[in-house]
N, CA and C of each residue as an Amber inpcrd file, in Angstrom:
protein
   204
   0.8240000  -1.1970000   0.0000000   0.0000000   0.0000000   0.0000000
   0.8660000   1.2590000   0.0000000   1.9130000   1.2400000   0.8110000
   2.8010000   2.3890000   0.9100000   3.4390000   2.6940000  -0.4490000
   3.8640000   1.6710000  -1.1460000   4.5310000   1.8740000  -2.4410000
   3.5600000   2.4490000  -3.4790000   2.3060000   2.0430000  -3.4010000
   1.2970000   2.5770000  -4.3150000   1.1140000   4.0750000  -4.0760000
   1.0340000   4.4530000  -2.8230000   0.8660000   5.8620000  -2.4720000
   2.0870000   6.6610000  -2.9070000   3.2810000   6.1380000  -2.6490000
   4.5040000   6.8340000  -3.0440000   4.5760000   6.9810000  -4.5650000
   4.1720000   5.9570000  -5.2780000   4.1560000   6.0040000  -6.7400000
   3.1760000   7.0880000  -7.2130000   2.0210000   7.1340000  -6.5940000
   1.0150000   8.1390000  -6.9620000   1.5400000   9.5460000  -6.6880000
   2.2270000   9.7250000  -5.5850000   2.7990000  11.0280000  -5.2510000
   3.8030000  11.4450000  -6.3290000   4.6570000  10.5340000  -6.7430000
   5.6330000  10.8310000  -7.7850000   4.9540000  11.1980000  -9.1030000
   3.9150000  10.4620000  -9.4420000   3.1740000  10.7640000 -10.6690000
   2.5530000  12.1570000 -10.6030000   1.9770000  12.4880000  -9.4530000
   1.3860000  13.8120000  -9.2820000   2.4520000  14.9000000  -9.3980000
   3.6210000  14.6740000  -8.7880000   4.6970000  15.6610000  -8.8420000
   5.1880000  15.8510000 -10.2790000   5.3070000  14.7710000 -11.0270000
   5.7310000  14.8690000 -12.4220000   4.6890000  15.6300000 -13.2480000
   3.4310000  15.3150000 -13.0230000   2.3590000  16.0000000 -13.7360000
   2.3250000  17.4810000 -13.3680000   2.5220000  17.7820000 -12.1110000
   2.5590000  19.1650000 -11.6450000   3.7020000  19.9280000 -12.3110000
   4.8680000  19.2970000 -12.3820000   6.0200000  19.9220000 -13.0210000
   5.7160000  20.2130000 -14.4960000   5.1270000  19.2620000 -15.1730000
   4.7830000  19.4260000 -16.5810000   3.8380000  20.6050000 -16.7840000
   2.8170000  20.6950000 -15.9610000   1.8360000  21.7700000 -16.1090000
   2.4060000  23.1280000 -15.7230000   3.2890000  23.1530000 -14.7540000
   3.9410000  24.4210000 -14.4060000   4.8120000  24.9080000 -15.5640000
   5.5120000  23.9820000 -16.2150000   6.3350000  24.3460000 -17.3740000
   5.4570000  24.8580000 -18.5160000   4.3440000  24.1880000 -18.7570000
   3.4170000  24.6370000 -19.7960000   2.8820000  26.0240000 -19.5020000
   2.5330000  26.2540000 -18.2480000   2.0280000  27.5610000 -17.8420000
   3.0820000  28.6360000 -18.0740000   4.3120000  28.3400000 -17.7140000
   5.4010000  29.2940000 -17.9080000   5.5770000  29.6150000 -19.3970000
   5.5140000  28.5900000 -20.2360000   5.6300000  28.8060000 -21.6840000
   4.4530000  29.6310000 -22.2020000   3.2730000  29.3310000 -21.7290000
   2.0800000  30.0620000 -22.1710000   2.1670000  31.5280000 -21.7420000
   2.6550000  31.7760000 -20.5600000   2.7840000  33.1520000 -20.0800000
   3.8040000  33.9200000 -20.9230000   4.8640000  33.2400000 -21.3450000
   5.8520000  33.8830000 -22.2130000   5.2220000  34.2360000 -23.5560000
   4.4000000  33.3420000 -24.0820000   3.7120000  33.6070000 -25.3530000
   2.7820000  34.8060000 -25.1930000   2.0410000  34.8420000 -24.1150000
   1.1170000  35.9540000 -23.8670000   1.8920000  37.2690000 -23.7880000
   2.9940000  37.2760000 -23.0590000   3.7890000  38.5030000 -22.9260000
   4.3000000  38.9720000 -24.2890000   4.7680000  38.0350000 -25.1050000
   5.2580000  38.4060000 -26.4390000   4.1380000  38.9210000 -27.3200000
   2.9890000  38.3010000 -27.2500000   1.8540000  38.7410000 -28.0700000
   1.3650000  40.1230000 -27.6440000   1.3860000  40.3910000 -26.3520000
   0.9840000  41.7120000 -25.8560000   1.9310000  42.7720000 -26.4130000
   3.2410000  42.4860000 -26.3910000   4.2130000  43.4360000 -26.9420000
   3.9480000  43.6650000 -28.4280000   3.7040000  42.5830000 -29.1580000
   3.4730000  42.6840000 -30.5940000   2.2070000  43.4810000 -30.8970000
   1.1510000  43.2000000 -30.1440000  -0.1130000  43.9320000 -30.3160000
   0.1020000  45.4130000 -30.0310000   0.8240000  45.7240000 -28.9650000
   1.0930000  47.1290000 -28.6290000   1.8830000  47.8220000 -29.7370000
   2.8530000  47.1170000 -30.3150000   3.6260000  47.6950000 -31.4150000
   2.7190000  47.9730000 -32.6100000   1.8640000  47.0220000 -32.9360000
   0.9600000  47.2110000 -34.0700000  -0.0220000  48.3460000 -33.8290000
  -0.5590000  48.4180000 -32.6200000  -1.4770000  49.5060000 -32.2990000
  -0.7700000  50.8560000 -32.4040000   0.4850000  50.9120000 -31.9440000
   1.2560000  52.1430000 -32.0590000   1.4790000  52.5180000 -33.5180000
   1.7530000  51.5170000 -34.3470000   1.9250000  51.7670000 -35.7760000
   0.6550000  52.2850000 -36.4210000  -0.4680000  51.7030000 -36.0410000
  -1.7590000  52.1560000 -36.5800000  -2.0100000  53.6030000 -36.1700000
  -1.7840000  53.9200000 -34.9120000  -2.0010000  55.2940000 -34.4370000
  -1.0950000  56.2750000 -35.1740000   0.1560000  55.8980000 -35.3580000
   1.0970000  56.7850000 -36.0500000   0.6460000  57.0280000 -37.4890000
   0.2220000  55.9810000 -38.1590000  -0.2100000  56.1310000 -39.5440000
  -1.5050000  56.9250000 -39.6500000  -2.3990000  56.7380000 -38.6890000
  -3.6400000  57.5160000 -38.6850000  -3.3490000  59.0030000 -38.4910000
  -2.4190000  59.3070000 -37.5940000  -2.0430000  60.7110000 -37.3780000
  -1.3840000  61.2870000 -38.6300000  -0.5290000  60.4940000 -39.2590000
   0.1180000  60.9520000 -40.4850000  -0.9110000  61.2010000 -41.5870000
  -1.8640000  60.2820000 -41.7180000  -2.9180000  60.4430000 -42.7180000
  -3.7240000  61.7070000 -42.4590000  -4.0630000  61.9520000 -41.2150000
  -4.8270000  63.1480000 -40.8520000  -4.0410000  64.4040000 -41.2160000
  -2.7450000  64.4050000 -40.9210000  -1.9100000  65.5600000 -41.2350000
  -1.8510000  65.7840000 -42.7440000  -1.6850000  64.7180000 -43.5100000
  -1.6300000  64.8290000 -44.9690000  -2.9530000  65.3630000 -45.5090000
  -4.0560000  64.8520000 -44.9800000  -5.3730000  65.3140000 -45.4360000
  -5.5730000  66.7940000 -45.1210000  -5.1570000  67.2120000 -43.9310000
  -5.2890000  68.6240000 -43.5520000  -4.4360000  69.5080000 -44.4630000
  -3.2240000  69.0520000 -44.7690000  -2.3540000  69.8240000 -45.6580000
  -2.9580000  69.9150000 -47.0580000  -3.5560000  68.8330000 -47.5200000
  -4.2030000  68.8470000 -48.8370000  -5.3920000  69.8010000 -48.8580000
  -6.1500000  69.8240000 -47.7720000  -7.2970000  70.7380000 -47.6960000
  -6.8300000  72.1910000 -47.7620000  -5.7720000  72.4990000 -47.0390000
  -5.2290000  73.8590000 -47.0430000  -4.7530000  74.2060000 -48.4580000
  -4.0440000  73.2750000 -49.0750000  -3.5310000  73.5000000 -50.4360000
  -4.6930000  73.6990000 -51.4110000  -5.7330000  72.8850000 -51.2990000
  -6.8960000  73.0150000 -52.1770000  -7.5680000  74.3730000 -51.9910000
  -7.7100000  74.8090000 -50.7580000  -8.3450000  76.1180000 -50.4860000
  -7.5160000  77.2490000 -51.0580000  -6.1910000  77.1110000 -50.9660000
  -5.3100000  78.1450000 -51.5150000  -5.4400000  78.1920000 -53.0320000
  -5.5470000  77.0510000 -53.6720000  -5.6840000  77.0110000 -55.1290000
  -7.0200000  77.5800000 -55.5710000  -8.0660000  77.3140000 -54.7840000
  -9.3920000  77.8520000 -55.1040000  -9.3880000  79.3760000 -54.9650000
  -8.6900000  79.8860000 -53.9910000  -8.6370000  81.3150000 -53.7350000
  -7.8810000  82.0760000 -54.8210000  -7.0710000  81.4020000 -55.5920000
  -6.2730000  82.0780000 -56.6460000  -7.1100000  82.4810000 -57.7950000
């Protein structure tokens, strides 16, 4: 009986180790994806601001041409 219990304890410890390693790997993936998402969102914001600036400059240029 004792050996069965000890064997079960070892199996549980091995399974626990495996799941802790998986969790650690998953957390690393999540951290990397968060960084990547933040970079992409920053790129989108930068391009949107650039587009807005270009559109505003075009509007000013168009108004100046109309005024001539």
